C-alpha positions in Angstrom: -9.4 36.2 -15.8 -11.6 33.3 -16.8 -8.9 30.9 -16.0 -8.1 32.7 -12.6 -11.7 31.9 -11.6 -11.8 28.6 -12.6 -8.9 27.9 -10.6 -10.5 29.5 -7.5 -13.8 27.2 -8.1 -11.5 24.2 -8.2 -9.7 24.7 -4.8 -11.9 23.4 -2.0 -12.2 25.3 1.0 -10.7 22.4 3.2 -7.4 22.7 1.2 -4.9 25.1 1.8 -2.5 26.6 -0.5 0.9 25.2 -0.6 3.3 27.3 1.9 5.5 29.7 0.2 8.5 28.1 2.0 7.9 24.8 0.1 6.3 26.0 -3.0 8.5 29.3 -3.5 12.0 28.6 -2.1 12.2 25.0 -3.3 11.7 24.8 -6.8 11.2 21.3 -8.1 11.0 21.1 -12.1 8.2 18.7 -13.4 10.4 16.3 -14.7 12.1 15.4 -11.4 9.6 13.6 -9.6 9.5 10.8 -12.9 13.3 10.7 -13.4 13.6 10.0 -9.7 11.1 7.5 -9.1 12.3 5.8 -12.7 16.2 5.8 -11.5 15.1 4.1 -8.2 12.7 1.2 -9.7 15.5 0.5 -12.4 18.1 0.2 -9.2 15.7 -1.8 -7.2 15.3 -4.0 -10.3 18.4 -3.8 -11.9 19.0 -7.6 -12.1 15.8 -8.3 -13.8 15.8 -5.2 -16.2 19.3 -5.7 -17.7 19.0 -9.4 -18.1 17.1 -12.0 -19.7 15.9 -13.7 -16.5 12.7 -13.6 -15.0 11.4 -12.4 -11.8 11.2 -14.9 -9.1 7.8 -15.1 -7.0 7.3 -18.2 -4.9 3.6 -18.0 -6.4 4.6 -17.4 -9.9 6.6 -20.3 -10.2 3.9 -22.5 -8.5 1.0 -21.6 -10.7 1.4 -18.0 -12.2 3.7 -18.8 -15.0 1.9 -21.6 -16.5 -1.5 -19.9 -16.3 -0.2 -16.9 -17.8 1.6 -18.8 -20.7 -1.5 -20.8 -21.3 -3.6 -17.8 -21.5 -0.8 -15.8 -23.7 -0.7 -18.8 -26.4 -4.5 -18.8 -26.6 -4.7 -15.0 -27.2 -1.9 -14.7 -29.8 -3.8 -17.3 -31.7 -7.2 -15.0 -31.6 -9.0 -16.8 -29.1 -10.1 -16.3 -25.5 -9.8 -19.3 -22.9 -13.0 -20.1 -21.4 -11.9 -23.4 -19.6 -8.5 -23.6 -18.0 -7.2 -27.5 -18.3 -3.9 -26.9 -16.6 -4.9 -27.0 -12.6 -7.3 -29.5 -10.8 -8.2 -31.5 -14.1 -9.9 -28.4 -15.4 -11.9 -25.4 -14.3 -13.8 -22.3 -15.7 -11.0 -19.8 -16.6 -12.6 -16.6 -15.3 -15.0 -18.2 -12.9 -12.6 -19.9 -10.8 -9.9 -16.8 -10.8 -7.7 -19.4 -12.4 -6.5 -16.6 -14.9 -5.9 -14.1 -12.1 -5.4 -10.5 -13.8 -6.1 -11.8 -17.3 -8.5 -9.0 -18.1 -6.7 -6.4 -16.3 -5.7 -4.2 -19.2 -1.9 -3.4 -18.2 -1.2 -7.3 -17.6 -3.2 -8.3 -20.8 -1.1 -5.5 -23.0 2.2 -7.0 -21.6 1.4 -10.6 -22.3 0.6 -9.7 -26.0 3.7 -7.5 -26.3 6.4 -9.5 -24.5 7.4 -13.2 -23.7 5.1 -14.3 -20.8 8.0 -14.8 -18.3 9.2 -11.2 -19.1 5.9 -9.8 -18.7 5.2 -11.1 -15.4 8.2 -9.3 -14.1 7.8 -6.2 -15.9 4.4 -5.5 -14.8 5.3 -5.4 -11.3 8.4 -3.2 -12.2 5.8 -0.7 -14.0 3.3 -0.7 -11.0 6.2 0.1 -8.5 7.1 3.0 -10.6 3.5 4.4 -11.3 2.6 3.7 -7.2 5.2 6.7 -6.7 3.8 8.7 -9.6 0.2 8.2 -8.3 1.1 9.1 -4.9 2.7 12.3 -5.9 -0.5 13.3 -7.9 -2.4 12.7 -4.9 -0.3 14.8 -2.6 -0.5 17.6 -5.0 -4.2 17.1 -5.5 -4.4 18.0 -1.8 -2.7 21.2 -2.3 0.5 20.4 -0.8 4.1 21.6 -2.1 6.1 19.9 -4.7 8.9 19.1 -2.4 6.4 17.1 0.0 4.7 15.3 -2.9 8.2 14.1 -4.5 9.1 12.6 -0.9 5.6 11.0 -0.4 5.9 9.5 -4.0 9.5 8.1 -3.4 8.3 6.5 0.4 5.3 5.1 -1.5 6.7 3.7 -4.4 10.0 2.1 -2.5 7.6 0.8 0.5 8.8 -2.4 1.5 4.9 -3.3 2.4 4.5 -3.4 -1.3 7.9 -4.0 -2.7 8.4 -7.1 -0.6 5.3 -8.8 -2.0 7.4 -9.3 -5.4 8.9 -12.5 -3.4 5.8 -14.2 -3.1 4.4 -13.2 -6.4 1.9 -11.3 -4.9 0.7 -9.6 -8.1 -2.7 -8.6 -7.2 -1.7 -7.3 -4.1 1.2 -4.9 -5.6 -1.6 -3.7 -8.2 -4.2 -2.7 -5.6 -1.4 -1.0 -3.4 0.0 0.8 -6.4 -3.7 1.9 -7.5 -4.9 3.2 -4.0 -3.4 6.5 -4.3 -4.8 6.9 -7.8 -8.4 6.1 -6.6 -7.9 8.8 -3.7 -6.5 11.1 -6.5 -9.6 10.8 -9.1 -12.0 10.6 -6.0 -10.5 14.2 -4.8 -10.9 15.5 -8.0 -14.4 14.6 -8.3 -15.2 16.2 -5.4 -13.4 19.5 -6.3 -14.6 19.6 -9.9 -17.7 17.6 -10.4 -17.0 17.4 -14.2 -17.6 14.5 -16.5 -13.8 13.6 -16.8 -13.4 13.3 -13.1 -16.8 11.0 -13.1 -15.4 8.9 -16.0 -12.0 8.7 -14.0 -13.5 7.4 -11.0 -15.4 4.5 -12.9 -12.3 3.5 -14.9 -10.1 3.1 -11.7 -12.8 1.6 -9.8 -13.2 -1.3 -12.7 -9.2 -1.6 -12.8 -9.1 -2.3 -9.3 -11.7 -5.1 -9.6 -10.1 -6.3 -12.6 -7.0 -7.1 -10.5 -9.0 -9.9 -9.1 -7.5 -9.3 -5.8 -11.0 -8.8 -4.3 -10.2 -8.6 -0.8 -7.8 -5.8 -0.9 -10.0 -3.9 -3.3 -12.9 -4.3 -0.6 -10.4 -2.6 2.0 -9.6 -0.2 -0.6 -13.1 0.7 -1.6 -13.8 0.5 2.1 -11.5 3.3 2.8 -12.0 5.6 -0.1 -15.8 5.4 1.0 -14.8 6.5 4.6 -13.0 9.4 2.9 -15.9 10.6 0.5 -18.1 10.6 3.7 -15.8 12.8 5.3 -15.6 15.2 2.4 -19.5 15.5 2.1 -19.8 16.3 5.7 -17.0 18.8 5.1 -18.7 20.4 2.3 -22.0 20.3 4.1 -20.6 22.2 7.0 -19.1 24.9 4.6 -22.6 25.3 3.4 -23.9 25.8 7.1 -21.3 28.4 7.5 -22.4 30.1 4.5 -25.9 30.2 5.4 -24.9 31.4 8.9 -22.9 34.2 7.3 -25.8 35.1 5.0 -28.5 35.4 7.7 -26.1 37.9 9.3 -25.6 39.8 6.2 -29.1 39.9 4.8 -29.5 43.4 5.6 -27.0 44.2 3.3 -28.6 42.4 0.2 -25.7 39.9 -0.3 -26.2 36.1 0.4 -23.4 33.4 0.3 -24.9 30.4 -1.3 -25.4 28.0 1.7 -28.1 26.0 0.5 -26.3 25.5 -2.9 -23.5 24.0 -1.2 -25.7 21.6 0.7 -27.0 20.5 -2.6 -23.5 20.2 -4.3 -22.7 17.9 -1.5 -25.3 15.9 -1.5 -25.3 15.7 -5.6 -21.6 14.9 -5.8 -21.8 11.9 -3.0 -25.0 10.3 -5.1 -23.0 10.9 -8.4 -19.5 9.0 -6.9 -21.6 6.3 -5.6 -23.2 5.9 -9.2 -19.6 6.3 -10.8 -18.2 3.9 -8.7 -21.1 1.3 -9.4 -20.7 1.9 -13.1 -17.1 1.2 -12.7 -18.2 -2.3 -10.9 -20.1 -3.1 -14.0 -17.4 -2.7 -16.1 -15.6 -5.5 -14.3 -18.6 -7.5 -13.8 -17.6 -10.0 -16.6 -14.9 -11.1 -14.1 -16.7 -10.0 -10.6 -20.2 -11.7 -10.6 -18.8 -15.2 -11.5 -16.2 -15.3 -9.1 -18.3 -14.3 -6.2 -20.5 -17.4 -7.3 -17.6 -19.5 -6.9 -16.1 -18.0 -3.9 -19.2 -18.4 -2.1 -20.6 -21.6 -3.4 -17.8 -23.8 -5.2 -14.2 -23.0 -4.0 -12.5 -25.1 -1.4 -12.4 -22.4 0.9 -16.3 -22.6 1.6 -15.0 -25.7 4.2 -13.6 -23.1 6.1 -16.1 -19.9 5.6 -19.6 -20.6 4.7 -19.7 -24.1 5.5 -17.6 -24.3 8.4 -18.8 -23.9 12.1 -18.1 -20.5 13.7 -15.1 -21.6 15.4 -13.4 -22.8 12.4 -14.6 -19.9 10.2 -13.2 -17.2 12.8 -10.0 -19.1 12.9 -9.8 -19.3 9.1 -10.6 -15.5 9.1 -8.0 -14.6 11.9 -5.2 -16.7 10.4 -2.1 -14.9 9.1 -2.8 -11.6 11.0 0.0 -9.5 12.5 1.1 -10.2 15.8 2.9 -7.9 18.4 6.1 -8.6 16.8 5.1 -7.1 13.5 4.1 -4.1 15.2 7.7 -3.5 16.3 8.9 -4.7 13.1 7.0 -1.8 11.4 9.9 0.5 12.9 12.9 -2.1 13.1 12.3 -4.6 10.2 15.0 -7.1 11.7 13.0 -7.8 14.8 10.6 -10.1 13.4 12.6 -11.6 10.6 11.5 -13.2 7.2 11.6 -16.9 6.3 13.0 -16.9 2.8 14.5 -13.5 1.6 17.6 -13.0 -0.3 19.8 -11.7 2.9 21.4 -13.0 5.9 18.9 -11.1 8.0 15.8 -12.1 6.1 16.7 -15.9 5.5 15.3 -18.3 8.4 15.1 -15.8 10.7 11.1 -15.3 11.2 10.3 -16.5 14.8 6.7 -15.0 14.8 3.5 -17.2 15.4 2.4 -17.5 11.7 3.5 -20.4 9.8 6.2 -18.3 7.6 6.8 -14.8 6.6 7.5 -14.3 2.8 7.0 -10.4 2.8 7.7 -7.5 5.1 4.9 -4.6 6.4 7.8 -2.5 6.9 6.8 1.4 6.4 9.9 3.0 7.1 11.4 4.7 10.2 12.2 8.0 8.6 8.7 8.0 7.1 6.9 7.5 10.3 8.7 10.0 12.2 8.1 12.7 9.8 4.5 11.3 10.1 4.3 12.0 13.4 5.4 15.7 12.8 2.3 16.4 11.1 0.3 16.3 14.3 2.1 19.6 15.7 0.0 22.2 13.4 -0.5 22.9 9.8 -3.5 23.0 7.4 -6.4 20.3 7.1 -6.7 19.3 10.5 -10.0 17.1 9.5 -7.8 15.2 6.8 -5.0 15.0 9.2 -7.2 13.4 11.7 -9.0 11.1 9.4 -5.7 9.5 8.0 -4.6 9.1 11.6 -8.0 6.9 12.1 -8.1 5.3 9.0 -4.3 4.1 9.4 -5.0 3.4 12.9 -8.1 1.4 12.1 -6.2 -0.7 9.5 -3.3 -1.5 11.8 -5.6 -2.6 14.6 -7.8 -4.7 12.2 -4.4 -6.3 10.8 -3.6 -7.4 14.3 -6.7 -10.1 13.9 -7.8 -11.7 17.5 -5.2 -9.5 19.5 -7.7 -6.3 19.3 -11.4 -6.4 19.2 -11.2 -4.3 15.9 -11.1 -7.4 13.3 -13.9 -9.2 15.5 -16.2 -6.3 15.1 -15.6 -5.9 11.5 -15.9 -10.0 11.2 -19.4 -9.9 12.7 -20.8 -6.6 11.6 -19.5 -6.0 8.0 -20.7 -8.0 5.1 -18.1 -10.1 3.2 -15.4 -9.9 6.0 -16.2 -13.5 7.1 -15.0 -14.8 3.6 -11.4 -13.5 3.9 -8.4 -14.5 5.9 -5.1 -12.8 6.5 -6.3 -9.4 8.1 -2.7 -8.4 7.3 -3.2 -7.3 4.1 -5.1 -4.3 5.2 -1.6 -2.9 6.2 -1.4 -1.4 2.8 -4.1 1.1 3.9 -2.1 2.0 7.2 1.1 2.5 4.8 -1.1 4.9 2.3 -2.4 6.9 5.5 1.5 7.3 7.1 3.3 8.3 3.9 0.2 11.0 3.2 0.7 12.3 6.7 4.5 12.5 6.1 4.0 14.6 3.4 1.9 16.7 5.9 4.9 16.4 8.2 7.5 17.8 5.6 5.2 20.8 4.9 5.3 21.7 8.4 8.9 21.5 8.8 9.2 23.9 5.4 6.7 26.0 6.6 8.3 26.3 10.3 11.5 27.1 8.4 10.2 30.3 6.8 7.8 31.8 9.5 7.9 29.6 12.6 8.8 31.0 15.8 11.1 29.1 18.5 7.7 28.1 20.4 6.4 26.7 17.1 9.3 24.2 17.0 9.4 23.0 20.4 7.0 20.4 20.1 7.8 18.8 16.6 11.8 19.0 17.9 10.9 17.4 20.8 9.2 14.7 19.3 11.8 13.8 17.5 14.5 13.8 19.8 12.2 11.8 22.2 11.8 9.2 19.4 15.5 9.2 18.8 16.0 8.4 22.8 13.6 5.6 22.3 15.3 4.0 19.6 18.5 4.4 21.7 17.1 2.8 24.6 15.8 0.0 22.4 19.2 -0.6 20.8 20.4 -0.8 24.7 17.9 -3.4 25.8 18.5 -5.3 22.4 22.3 -5.3 22.9 21.9 -6.7 26.5 19.6 -9.4 25.7 16.9 -7.7 27.8 14.4 -6.9 25.1 14.2 -10.7 23.7 14.2 -11.8 27.1 11.4 -10.0 28.1 9.3 -10.5 24.7 9.7 -14.2 25.5 8.6 -13.8 28.9 5.6 -11.3 28.9 4.6 -10.8 25.1 5.0 -14.4 23.4 4.7 -16.6 25.9 4.8 -20.4 25.5 7.0 -19.7 22.4 7.8 -22.8 20.5 11.4 -24.1 21.2 12.0 -24.0 17.3 10.6 -20.2 17.5 13.1 -19.6 20.6 15.8 -20.9 18.9 15.3 -19.0 15.6 15.0 -15.8 17.9 18.2 -16.6 19.8 20.0 -17.1 16.3 18.6 -13.5 15.0 19.7 -11.3 18.1 22.4 -10.0 16.0 20.4 -8.9 13.4 18.0 -7.4 15.9 20.7 -5.5 17.4 21.7 -4.1 14.1 18.0 -3.2 13.2 18.0 -1.2 16.3 21.4 0.2 15.5 19.9 1.3 12.3 16.8 2.6 13.8 19.0 4.9 16.0 21.1 6.1 13.2 17.9 7.3 11.1 16.0 8.8 14.0 18.9 11.3 15.1 19.5 12.0 11.2 15.7 13.0 11.1 15.9 15.0 14.1 19.0 16.7 13.1 17.7 17.9 9.8 14.8 19.2 11.4 17.2 21.0 13.9 19.3 22.3 10.8 16.2 23.5 9.5 15.4 25.1 12.5 18.7 27.2 13.1 19.3 27.9 9.4 22.2 25.9 9.1 20.6 23.9 6.5 18.4 25.2 3.4 14.9 23.9 2.5 16.3 22.3 -0.7 19.1 20.9 1.1 17.0 19.3 3.7 14.5 18.1 1.1 17.6 16.3 -0.8 18.8 15.0 2.5 15.3 13.5 3.5 14.8 11.9 0.2 18.5 9.8 0.6 17.4 9.1 4.1 14.1 7.6 3.2 15.8 5.8 -0.1 18.3 4.1 2.2 15.8 3.3 4.9 13.4 1.6 2.6 15.7 0.0 -0.1 17.8 -1.7 2.2 14.6 -3.6 3.2 13.5 -3.9 -0.3 16.5 -5.5 -1.6 16.5 -9.4 -0.3 12.9 -9.5 -2.0 14.2 -9.0 -5.4 15.2 -12.3 -7.0 15.7 -13.6 -10.3 16.1 -17.2 -12.1 17.6 -18.3 -15.3 14.2 -19.1 -17.1 15.7 -21.5 -19.4 16.7 -23.6 -16.4 13.2 -23.2 -14.9 11.5 -24.1 -18.2 13.8 -27.2 -19.2 11.9 -30.5 -18.4 13.1 -33.1 -15.9 12.6 -36.6 -15.8 9.7 -36.6 -13.6 8.1 -34.1 -16.4 9.1 -36.3 -19.1 7.6 -39.4 -17.7 4.3 -37.4 -17.0 4.5 -36.1 -20.7 4.9 -39.8 -21.9 1.8 -41.1 -19.6 -0.3 -38.0 -20.7 0.2 -39.1 -24.4 -0.8 -42.7 -23.9 -3.5 -42.3 -21.0 -7.0 -40.8 -20.5 -6.7 -37.6 -18.4 -5.2 -38.3 -14.6 -4.6 -36.1 -11.8 -1.0 -35.5 -10.2 -0.2 -35.0 -6.3 2.6 -32.9 -6.3 5.0 -33.3 -3.3 
């Protein structure tokens, strides 16, 4: 009996129990999610996992490996580096962020256990795997069923907006993206339970996020979580108000519902959450506080931020934003292309407005369509609207000067004027869309069991209209009308070089829209199969999983490369010359061409 009471207490009123269609009719054993995520992760990184090569990342080769090797060598000798002599004639190791994620526990542990070049790859592999696990836990914490959580974890773990960062060596960005659902998960657990374990979990995860040293991504994540906590606090307060009203109406019976107590709980948990988050920040203060001083006062970036004119600072802050081309590419990844991926469609095909493009923001067309279904009924409407708002704001912010949103944040929110690359906020868009996708799957499974024909009309119409739009896009792309319209009306004054790249990339764009048609029709067809009982719920879950995997992994693959470490580490005549001079002369600087 005690167990039942505790379970009731831990289930907040805004969380509906999982529908019987999903929880009862589709049985997912607990071992399935980690096995599925592990198998897909191993498949994705097979060229690294089953070899002795190093995982390629452009920033890793340029600087990351050297610093990590230096750090690992000092640590293996029982010391800790305070000075980094390798770059810029020497810099403070922690203060200048030259050590990167050196204090981030998973990275430090792997560097102690493995050769540095293997550790750099394995830490990314592990985070891709655990990103799926964390998303699964977050969805289950919201009260959704195992099938919905399984597909959400799959979609998030294989998401190109995270996995594609491997090619550029964006380890800190991958870490924060992977930890995002974990922070939302432990936050919701605290708001529901309010015990010491959940308080400690919030502090630990906040500290871990900060120790990744990607403070810009951490800033965005904390903003999103803070907004979520405010929403939940308001909902708890409103629940208390409803209880007070009910209590007044039933005073004559002698029963009271404890509305004022709910108000106290809402305020208390908000205050405790803020305190726990500050405690987590305190854990990372040894890295964070010196780094803030460096970024604000000593970094070369002060020339484009704190010391720059207002116009120069805004130009710097809005650089490497998303553009309209990237928005289309959220559904058709081939549309905008990539500068240096390991596939024909992703090599030298970027014609957008940034200087280059080494990663991709693709969320997944199937994921987007299922997220759209979430708006046609179902539980937790307030949360679904919040996720739509969070994702929408993140996307509009990522578009930089193309919308007023970025400028509003830039002028009003402290710290935003120190950052560039507004497009980094896209991970919050992806997180929101994947969570909404879980609600969409839940809705379809719920309709399969108890939905009327009228209930099916709107989601079915939405999916078939989306399929029709994909077909129209394919026709326009095939005729050349789409790219002609784009260069005439959207991207005016396109440079000649970009226009030539766009012309060369047209076959890939046509192919991308063809894939979009196939995935959209397949998604609509699976929903139709559920509606007409031609497809069992378990079969639909498996089919959706296959669709999502194929859709995402086909985009991930060009961003996974390996290199022969022996060849990379072998000195060449230039290195031998510099080493000889280093032995014979005083310290000197080298300008690398």
